[in-house]
N, C-alpha and C positions, 0 to 999 in steps of 0.2 A: 503492500499499498504504500502511495508516494507521501508526499506531507500535507499536498493539498489535501489530499481524502481522510489524510489522521485530524489534519486539523475542523475537517466539516463533522466527524465519526463524532467529535469530541463535543461537538458545538450541540449535536443531536442528542449525546449523551446526557450532556448540561441538562436541556429543554424537558428528556422525557423524565430524568431523577428530581425535577425542579419540582417543589411543592408548590399550588396555588396561593398568589400572593393575597392574602383578605382584603384589602384596600383595593387593589384592581377587580375582585369578584364586586363588593360592596359598590364600586362606581359603575360596574354594568348595569347593575341592579337598580341603583337610580337614575341611570339613564333610560332604560328601557321604560321605567313610571313615567317618568316624566313626559317622554314619545307618546306615552299608551294614552296617558289623560289632558297632552297638549290640546289647547279649546279649538284647535283647526279641524281638528276630528266632530263628526257627527254626535259622539256620544256626550258631547259638550253642550248640547240641545234639544236632547232626546229623554226623557224620564227613566232611571233605571232602579232596578229593585230587587231584593234577595229570593231565587225562584223556590217557590212553596210546591212540594209534591202536590198531586191531585188525590182524589178522596180516594179511599180505600174499595167502594165499591165499583170503582171501573176494573175493564180486565187490565190483564199485564201488557197485553200489544197497545192498549192504550194510553198505558201508564208510562210505556216503552219509548211511544209517538211526543207524549209530551217532557222526557226527560234531557235537560242543558245536554248539549253534544259538545265534544271537545276541539277546540278550537286555537290557535297560534302555530309555533314552531317548535320542531324536535329533530336537533339537527346534529354532528359535529361540527366545530371548526377550530383552526389553528391553535395551538395552546399558548401560542406566543403573546393573546390578548393578556391574559390571565397572569403572568410570572413575570419577575423581576431578576431579568438577569440584561448584563452590557450589550449584548448583541443583538436586543429587542429592542424593536422600534414598533408596537402596535397599539394602538389607544383603544380600551375597554369601553370609552364612552361613546366614540363615533359607531362600535359595536352595538351596544347598549341601543342607540338613538335608530338603526336599521332593524332589531328586532320590534323596539314598544311600535315604531311606525307602519310595520308589516301590519303587526297585531290590529293598531289603530282603522289601517286603511281596510283592512280584512273586513270590518265591524262597517264601516262606510258602505262598503259592496254590500253585506247583508240588508242593512239598513235601507239605502236606499233601493234593492231589490224591491223588498217589501213594500214598499211605499209606494211605488211606480207598476204592481201586482193589483194592488188594494185600493188605492184612492182612486177617486171618479176623474177622468181627462177629458179636456177639452181642447179642442184642434180648433186654432181662430188664425186667421193670417196677420202678416207682421206688422200691417199698422193699425189692427186692432190691440195689438201685445199690451202696450204702460194702459189704455183703460180698462181693461179684464184683469190684468196686476192689483189695479187700485179696487175694483169694483170686491174681485176675492179679498183682498185684507179688509176692506170696509163688512163684509159680511161676517166674518170671523169675529171682528171686534165687534160689532153689534151681537154677538154670542157671547162676549164677556172670556173669548178668547186673546190671545198673545200670539199674531202671526207675526211670522218671519216668511221672507221671501229670499229663497235659494235659485241661484244660476247655476245648471250644471255644465261647465264646458265654453258654454259661447260669451264672448267678449260681444257678439252684437248684440243679443237681448242683454246684458248688461248696460250695454250705454242707452240702449232705447229707454233705461228708465233715470238715467240721468235728472231730466229735469222734474222728477218727483222726488227728490232725495237731498236731504241736508248730507256736505259729504263734510267730514272733519280734515283737518289741515293736514295734506299728506297721505291720507288715506283714502282707498278707492276700490280698488278690486282686493278684497280679502275674505276669508274662511272662520274669522276669529271674531266671533259674536260683539265681543268687547270692543274692537276695533271697527265695527262697521260702520258704512252712514246709514241714515236713516229716513225713514221717507217723513216729508215733513208734516202730513197732517197727524196722522198718526202714531209716527216714532216707531215703524216697523223696521227692523235691522235688514240689510239687503248684504250677502254674504254669495262668495263665488266658490266655486268648488271645481277640482279638474280629476273627473275621475274615467274608468275605461266603460261609458256609457257614452246615452245619447245625450244630445242637445235639449232639456229642457227646462221647466221651470216648476220650482214645487212651491206653493204658498202654504203653509200649513203650520198650526201652534203643534211643534212637533211632540213637545210632553206631553199633550193631549194626545195627540195621533200614536204615538208606537212607543214604545219601551223594551229594553232592556232586560231581561229575565236572567237572573248571574247566579248559577250555581255555585257554591261554596267549591274554593278548590282545597283539595285535601294531601300534603306530604305525601311520597312515594320513596323517597331515601332521605336520610342524613343530610343530604346537600340541597335540599330544596329549601327555598324561601315561599314564604306565604307574605303577597303584601298585607298593609294592614288591615283592608276591608275584607279582608278575603277572598280577593275574587280573582287576584291574577298568581300563579304561580312560576316562579323562575327558579331554577335549577342548572347549577354549573359542576359538573362532577368531573376527573381526571378518570384518566383511561388505564387500566392496570392489565399487566400483561396477559392473565387470565380472560381478561375480557375481552382484549384484541382479539384473541384467539377464534373466543366463542363469535365476534360479529364476521371475522375471515369464514370462519365455517358457515353459517348463517348466507352469506354472502355466495359463497358455493352453493348452498342449497338452491336458493333461489334463484341463481345463473344456471342451475341446472349442470354445475361443472361434471365432467366425468374426470377429472385428475383425482389420483386418491392421494399423493402425499400430503405430507400435514404442511400448515400454512410456513413458509420461507421466512428467515428473519426480517426481510429486508420490509417485507408486507406489514408485519407484526409493529416494526418502529414505527413505519408512515402512520399506523392508526395512533401510537402511543404519543403522538406528536400531535393528537389532536386532544378537544374536550368534547363532553356531550354536553350539550345547552337545551334546553328545553323553557322555552316561554308560552303559557297555555293558560287558555281560561275556559270555562262553563258556561254557553250563553243559548238562549231562544231569543227570536227577534219576535216582538208580540205588538200586534196593530192595536192598538185598543180602541180608538174611534176614526173611523172611518171617514165621517165625516167632518175631520176636524182639518182637511187639507185637501185641494186641489193641485191636479198634472195639468200642465200648460203646455201644449205643443204648438210648436207655433210654422205652420206650412212654409215652406223654403228655407228651413234654418234647418240643417241636418245636424 
């Protein structure tokens, strides 16, 4: 083995044998939670509550259909993010933000899908869009509700409402309800979000219309951390030699490999240079009041 190979192996040995740094794990957890709870996500404008099991008299099948499903990430990532070594330059905060953003975006997709399949829909020409938004806001306000106007993807639809709102300094297009421009007469906030979805406008009292029913997370290993409200599980666990061999064996089975030999050292070391990260929650998206909002689709705005 040449000198360069020896040095690289020594670096790998140091990484494999290093314990996870508690401060890096904590930084990761905090970044996950901050990104997950960021006000740009729809969680900030819908209601949420603890999921309660439904009545005992229903069938097991019905009860299973209503149980919150697991949701989030369960993957291996490079161990460099979680160890203190001079040769390592990986930021666990950046990684945490990616995981938290992923959970938040996933919730957004579920919420929008449920809204668009449940709320009543209007199809109107573009020149009637601003008037219809005002009418929808007024209708909900007169019912004692608190509407928000949410534009999905379309700058064209957003700017069509510019004359109806009072714009705070330096803020126009935002998904943050605390910073959003507001309608002059009703004070309804105007939000813009970019999603993997069609261009639409949703006028709704989101807290009245839809709710996240949150199942309490349960720790499954000593490395699991449960967020203080019990809703989010964050696990960061090292991978030992025996677990690495189990992962390789399972991969062989999954790939229907016909190779009979035991896992080689190189493959095992590669896996041990990773950690097992899980960021999970258990949720149901529940439309509470389908009359508390309207989907507005504008002809010619795709």
